[in-house]
C-alpha positions as CSV (number, residue, x, y, z in Angstrom):
1,X,-11.0,25.8,34.9
2,X,-8.1,24.8,32.6
3,X,-8.3,21.9,30.3
4,X,-6.2,20.1,27.6
5,X,-8.0,18.8,24.5
6,X,-6.3,16.2,22.3
7,X,-7.5,13.6,19.9
8,X,-6.4,11.0,17.3
9,X,-3.4,9.8,19.2
10,X,-3.5,6.5,17.4
11,X,-1.4,4.5,19.8
12,X,-0.4,1.2,18.3
13,X,-0.2,2.7,14.8
14,X,3.1,2.1,12.8
15,X,3.4,5.2,10.6
16,X,5.4,4.7,7.4
17,X,5.4,1.0,8.4
18,X,7.5,-0.2,5.4
19,X,10.3,2.2,6.2
20,X,13.3,1.6,8.4
21,X,12.0,4.2,10.8
22,X,8.4,2.9,11.2
23,X,8.9,1.1,14.5
24,X,10.7,4.1,16.0
25,X,7.8,6.3,15.0
26,X,5.3,3.9,16.6
27,X,7.2,4.3,19.9
28,X,7.2,8.1,19.4
29,X,3.4,8.1,19.5
30,X,3.4,6.7,23.0
31,X,6.2,9.0,24.1
32,X,4.5,12.1,22.7
33,X,1.3,11.1,24.5
34,X,3.1,10.7,27.8
35,X,4.9,14.0,27.3
36,X,1.6,15.8,26.5
37,X,0.2,14.5,29.8
38,X,3.2,15.8,31.6
39,X,2.7,19.1,29.9
40,X,-0.9,19.1,31.2
41,X,0.3,18.4,34.7
42,X,2.9,21.3,34.5
43,X,0.2,23.6,33.2
44,X,-1.9,22.6,36.2
45,X,-4.7,21.5,34.0
46,X,-7.9,20.3,35.8
47,X,-9.2,18.2,33.0
48,X,-7.8,16.3,30.0
49,X,-10.3,15.6,27.1
50,X,-9.5,12.9,24.5
51,X,-12.0,13.2,21.6
52,X,-11.7,9.7,20.2
53,X,-9.1,7.4,18.5
54,X,-6.7,7.3,21.4
55,X,-5.8,3.9,19.9
56,X,-5.3,3.0,16.2
57,X,-7.4,-0.2,16.7
58,X,-9.7,-1.5,19.4
59,X,-7.4,-1.9,22.4
60,X,-6.6,-5.1,24.2
61,X,-6.1,-5.1,28.0
62,X,-2.4,-4.7,27.8
63,X,-2.7,-1.4,26.0
64,X,-5.4,-0.2,28.3
65,X,-3.2,-1.0,31.3
66,X,-0.4,1.1,29.8
67,X,-2.6,4.2,29.4
68,X,-4.3,3.6,32.7
69,X,-0.9,3.7,34.4
70,X,-0.2,7.1,32.6
71,X,-3.5,8.4,33.8
72,X,-2.9,7.3,37.4
73,X,0.4,9.2,37.4
74,X,-1.7,12.4,37.5
75,X,-4.2,11.9,40.3
76,X,-4.9,15.6,40.5
77,X,-6.2,15.7,36.9
78,X,-9.5,14.4,35.6
79,X,-9.8,12.6,32.3
80,X,-12.8,12.3,30.0
81,X,-12.5,10.3,26.8
82,X,-14.6,8.6,24.1
83,X,-13.7,5.8,21.7
84,X,-13.7,6.8,18.0
85,X,-14.1,5.0,14.7
86,X,-10.7,3.4,15.0
87,X,-10.8,2.2,18.6
88,X,-14.6,1.6,18.8
89,X,-16.3,-0.3,21.7
90,X,-17.4,-3.6,20.2
91,X,-19.7,-6.1,22.0
92,X,-16.8,-8.0,23.7
93,X,-14.3,-5.1,23.8
94,X,-11.7,-4.9,26.5
95,X,-13.1,-1.3,27.0
96,X,-16.2,-2.8,28.6
97,X,-14.4,-4.9,31.3
98,X,-11.4,-2.7,32.0
99,X,-11.5,-0.6,35.2
100,X,-9.8,2.7,35.0
101,X,-8.7,4.8,38.0
102,X,-11.4,6.9,39.6
103,X,-10.2,10.1,37.9
104,X,-10.9,8.6,34.4
105,X,-14.3,8.6,32.7
106,X,-15.0,6.7,29.4
107,X,-18.3,7.9,28.0
108,X,-20.3,4.9,27.0
109,X,-21.3,3.3,23.7
110,X,-25.0,2.9,24.6
111,X,-26.0,6.5,24.1
112,X,-25.0,10.0,25.2
113,X,-23.7,10.1,28.7
114,X,-22.9,13.0,31.1
115,X,-20.1,13.0,33.6
116,X,-20.1,15.7,36.3
117,X,-16.9,17.0,37.8
118,X,-18.4,19.0,40.6
119,X,-15.2,20.3,42.1
120,X,-14.3,22.1,38.8
121,X,-17.9,23.1,37.9
122,X,-17.9,21.1,34.7
123,X,-20.1,18.6,32.9
124,X,-18.8,16.5,29.9
125,X,-21.2,14.9,27.5
126,X,-20.5,12.4,24.8
127,X,-20.6,8.8,23.6
128,X,-18.2,6.3,22.1
129,X,-18.5,4.6,18.7
130,X,-19.7,1.0,18.9
131,X,-18.7,0.3,15.3
132,X,-16.3,1.7,12.7
133,X,-18.9,3.7,10.7
134,X,-21.9,5.6,11.9
135,X,-23.7,7.7,9.2
136,X,-26.5,9.1,11.4
137,X,-26.4,12.7,12.6
138,X,-26.3,11.8,16.3
139,X,-24.9,15.2,17.5
140,X,-27.7,17.3,16.0
141,X,-30.2,18.0,18.7
142,X,-27.9,17.2,21.7
143,X,-28.3,19.8,24.5
144,X,-26.8,20.1,28.0
145,X,-28.9,20.4,31.2
146,X,-30.0,23.8,32.2
147,X,-27.7,24.5,35.1
148,X,-24.6,26.6,36.0
149,X,-22.0,24.0,35.1
150,X,-19.5,24.7,32.2
151,X,-20.8,22.3,29.5
152,X,-18.4,20.4,27.2
153,X,-19.4,18.0,24.4
154,X,-16.8,15.4,23.3
155,X,-17.5,14.6,19.7
156,X,-15.8,12.5,17.0
157,X,-16.6,12.6,13.3
158,X,-17.7,15.1,10.7
159,X,-17.8,13.3,7.4
160,X,-20.6,11.2,5.7
161,X,-19.5,7.9,7.2
162,X,-18.6,9.2,10.7
163,X,-21.4,11.0,12.4
164,X,-22.0,13.9,10.0
165,X,-23.3,17.1,11.7
166,X,-24.3,20.6,11.0
167,X,-22.0,23.4,12.4
168,X,-25.1,25.6,12.6
169,X,-26.9,23.0,14.8
170,X,-23.8,22.8,17.0
171,X,-23.6,26.6,17.4
172,X,-27.2,26.5,18.7
173,X,-26.7,23.5,21.0
174,X,-25.9,25.4,24.2
175,X,-22.6,23.7,24.8
176,X,-19.9,26.1,26.1
177,X,-17.2,24.1,24.3
178,X,-17.2,21.3,21.8
179,X,-14.0,19.2,21.7
180,X,-13.8,17.5,18.3
181,X,-11.8,14.6,17.0
182,X,-11.4,12.7,13.7
183,X,-10.1,15.4,11.4
184,X,-6.3,15.3,11.7
185,X,-5.6,18.9,10.9
186,X,-6.1,21.3,13.8
187,X,-8.8,23.9,13.0
188,X,-11.4,26.1,14.7
189,X,-14.9,25.2,13.7
190,X,-16.7,27.9,15.8
191,X,-14.6,30.7,17.3
192,X,-14.0,29.9,21.0
193,X,-16.8,27.3,20.9
194,X,-15.8,24.3,18.8
195,X,-12.4,23.0,17.6
196,X,-10.5,20.1,16.2
197,X,-7.3,19.6,18.1
198,X,-6.0,17.5,15.2
199,X,-3.9,14.4,15.5
200,X,-1.5,14.7,18.4
201,X,1.3,13.4,16.0
202,X,1.1,13.0,12.2
203,X,0.6,9.4,11.2
204,X,0.0,9.7,7.5
205,X,1.8,11.5,4.6
206,X,-1.3,13.6,4.1
207,X,-1.0,14.9,7.7
208,X,1.2,17.9,6.8
209,X,1.7,20.9,9.0
210,X,2.0,21.2,12.8
211,X,0.3,18.8,15.2
212,X,-0.3,19.0,18.9
213,X,-3.1,19.8,21.4
214,X,-5.4,22.6,22.5
215,X,-5.2,24.3,25.9
216,X,-8.5,26.0,27.0
217,X,-9.1,28.3,30.0
218,X,-12.6,29.1,31.1
219,X,-14.1,32.3,32.5
220,X,-17.7,31.8,33.4
221,X,-19.2,30.2,30.3
222,X,-16.6,31.6,28.0
223,X,-13.4,30.0,27.0
224,X,-10.1,31.1,25.4
225,X,-8.2,28.5,23.3
226,X,-4.5,28.1,22.4
227,X,-3.0,25.5,20.1
228,X,0.3,24.0,21.3
229,X,2.5,22.3,18.7
230,X,3.8,19.0,20.2
231,X,4.7,16.5,17.5
232,X,8.4,15.7,17.1
233,X,8.2,15.9,13.3
234,X,6.1,16.9,10.4
235,X,5.4,15.6,6.9
236,X,6.7,18.0,4.3
237,X,6.3,18.1,0.5
238,X,9.5,19.7,-0.9
239,X,9.7,20.8,-4.6
240,X,13.2,20.9,-6.1
241,X,13.9,22.8,-9.2
242,X,15.9,20.9,-11.8
243,X,18.1,22.3,-14.7
244,X,19.8,20.7,-17.6
245,X,23.1,20.7,-15.7
246,X,21.8,18.6,-12.9
247,X,22.8,15.0,-12.2
248,X,21.5,12.4,-9.7
249,X,24.4,13.3,-7.3
250,X,23.9,17.1,-7.6
251,X,20.2,16.7,-6.8
252,X,20.9,14.4,-3.9
253,X,23.3,17.1,-2.5
254,X,20.6,19.8,-3.1
255,X,18.0,17.8,-1.3
256,X,20.3,17.0,1.6
257,X,21.1,20.7,2.1
258,X,17.5,21.7,1.9
259,X,16.5,19.0,4.4
260,X,19.3,20.2,6.7
261,X,17.9,23.7,6.6
262,X,14.2,22.8,6.9
263,X,14.6,20.1,9.6
264,X,16.3,16.7,9.3
265,X,13.7,15.3,11.8
266,X,10.9,15.8,9.3
267,X,9.6,13.3,6.8
268,X,9.7,14.4,3.2
269,X,8.0,13.8,-0.1
270,X,10.4,15.2,-2.8
271,X,9.0,16.5,-6.1
272,X,11.4,17.1,-8.9
273,X,10.3,19.8,-11.4
274,X,12.0,21.5,-14.3
275,X,13.9,20.4,-17.4
276,X,16.7,17.9,-17.4
277,X,19.2,17.2,-20.2
278,X,17.8,15.0,-23.0
279,X,18.3,11.3,-22.3
280,X,19.1,11.8,-18.6
281,X,17.3,9.6,-16.1
282,X,17.7,10.3,-12.4
283,X,18.1,7.5,-9.8
284,X,15.3,8.5,-7.4
285,X,16.3,5.8,-4.9
286,X,19.7,7.4,-4.5
287,X,18.1,10.8,-4.2
288,X,15.8,9.3,-1.6
289,X,18.7,8.3,0.6
290,X,19.4,12.0,1.5
291,X,17.2,11.9,4.6
292,X,13.8,10.7,5.9
293,X,12.2,10.6,2.5
294,X,9.1,8.7,1.7
295,X,9.1,9.2,-2.1
296,X,10.8,11.0,-4.9
297,X,8.5,12.0,-7.7
298,X,10.3,12.9,-10.9
299,X,8.0,15.3,-12.8
300,X,10.8,16.7,-15.0
301,X,10.7,16.8,-18.7
302,X,13.6,16.7,-21.1
303,X,14.9,20.1,-22.4
304,X,14.1,20.1,-26.1
305,X,15.9,22.6,-28.4
306,X,14.0,22.0,-31.6
307,X,16.1,24.2,-33.9
308,X,19.3,22.5,-32.8
309,X,17.8,19.0,-33.1
310,X,16.2,19.7,-36.5
311,X,19.6,20.7,-37.9
312,X,21.5,17.9,-36.2
313,X,19.1,15.2,-37.3
314,X,18.0,16.6,-40.7
315,X,16.8,13.9,-43.0
316,X,16.9,11.3,-40.2
317,X,14.0,9.9,-38.2
318,X,14.3,12.5,-35.4
319,X,14.4,15.4,-37.8
320,X,11.4,14.1,-39.8
321,X,9.5,13.5,-36.5
322,X,10.0,17.2,-35.5
323,X,8.9,18.4,-39.0
324,X,5.7,16.3,-38.8
325,X,4.5,18.4,-35.8
326,X,5.6,21.8,-37.3
327,X,3.0,21.6,-40.1
328,X,0.1,22.5,-37.7
329,X,-0.9,24.5,-34.7
330,X,-0.2,22.1,-31.8
331,X,-2.8,21.4,-29.1
332,X,-1.6,20.8,-25.6
333,X,-1.9,17.0,-26.1
334,X,0.1,17.2,-29.4
335,X,2.8,19.2,-27.6
336,X,3.0,16.5,-25.0
337,X,3.2,13.8,-27.7
338,X,6.1,15.7,-29.4
339,X,7.9,15.9,-26.0
340,X,7.4,12.3,-25.1
341,X,8.2,11.0,-28.5
342,X,11.4,13.0,-28.7
343,X,12.5,11.8,-25.3
344,X,12.0,8.2,-26.5
345,X,13.8,8.8,-29.8
346,X,16.7,10.6,-28.1
347,X,17.1,7.9,-25.4
348,X,17.3,5.3,-28.2
349,X,19.9,7.5,-30.0
350,X,22.0,7.7,-26.8
351,X,22.0,3.9,-26.5
352,X,23.6,3.4,-29.9
């Protein structure tokens, strides 16, 4: 039996919503989801598992109809899904009244449910969230029936407010595979037993690294897993080294070249580090126009040549300021104060 495990698709989310590309990225989430289902079809997957947060908020009927159409486009595949903390099943939720095609099973919000797919020898267990936060350890103690089916647990959570659990308890549960959601970074929890597929696409600047889905293939009660990168773009933090000779335009060109090499499709957080010329201030908005850039963080400090400054400003305020620090062994805080104070004094000098 071959399955595809995905989670945290967050349909309806507008990543980087205040940017000019936010709406485009919102459409990309749908397109990447559809493309991932097409992948599953081409891989001849028997079963698609969605471990919570298919939607970014509890869905209305319109959004359910959209995904239902996508599911119905693959009648040879079975689908098992749960609602997570973002798209939970509330009392009057559209989840409760919507009718999916016969090849789709939403595991309920009233307690653990088991769905049997007899033709592929598989049982899937799990339950949906019925509110945004559940702090009870509801997965500890869950066990499958004693039969010859391949047993899968669909689970969503893993932190204090979202169904905390013990990996040791899970390892003893008797499930052949535990398909996890909620943590956006793909990771193996128990080797060939339990894994987070991670978010299908990154939706937040903290979601750095590759994103996609997991393909699993069973042999008896064992399974082999493979992570498949799928997201169109990644969030990347890029550190740029700054020297005294740099200007805003030279840094913008440096950033643009680096983005061209690393991938113009990615979304960047730029961090400037190093020493700039005294009195220089960089236009971070202009640097930020070099690509898909969320932020430019200027962590540079002014290059301070104390001997030169002492001689140039001897007997003046700047010279006396330097001499006041040279009479003692400086702590780290005092060194910072000297640096900041000199920057302010030199900036004032440059404005004269």
